[in-house]
N, C-alpha and C positions, 0 to 999 in steps of 0.2 A: 619062328622068325622074331628076332630080338628088336627092341624099340631103340631107334637111333635119334638123338637130339641133333638137329642139324641148325646152325646159325649162318646166315649169309649176310655179310658186311659190305655196304656199298657207300660211295661217297666221293666227293670231288678231292682232287689232289690237296694235300695239306689238311684234310678234314679229321684226321686221326684213326684212319683204317689200321694202319700198322700198330699203333699203340693198342687199340681195342683187340687186335689179334693177339698180341702178347700178353694181355691181361687174361684172355681167354685160354691161352696155353698155359699159363701159370696156374689155373685152377682145374687143368686136367683135360682140356679139349685137345684133340688131334687137329692141327691147324695147317691149312694150304692157302697159299697167296697166289693170285694170278692165274688160277687155272681157267681155260677158256669155258665159257658158258655151256658150249655144246658138249663138253666132256664131263660136266657135273652128273648127269644120271649115270654114266657108266662108272665114274669114280664112287658114287654111293653104291651101287650095285656090287662092285667088288669089295667095297668095305664091309658090307653086309654079310657077303659070303665067306671071306677069307680071313677077317679080323675081328674075332669075338670079343676081344678085349676092348675094343673101341666102341665107346658107347655115346660119345659127344664128338661132333666134328663142326669146326668153323672154317668158312671160306671167304675169302676177299675177292670181290670181282669189282672190275672198274666199269 
């Protein structure tokens, strides 16, 4: 099983979540915005199983 670095970004409207997500994407993170919280475990499971090249994931949640 591979190691997966996960960053979860939260904050109020206008707090810079999208800016932070773009910065992480620029340094190689696979980024997802506004995925419902209940889908996060399944998303991470699928990522671990089927995408060996993805080692860093960033997620914005409101």
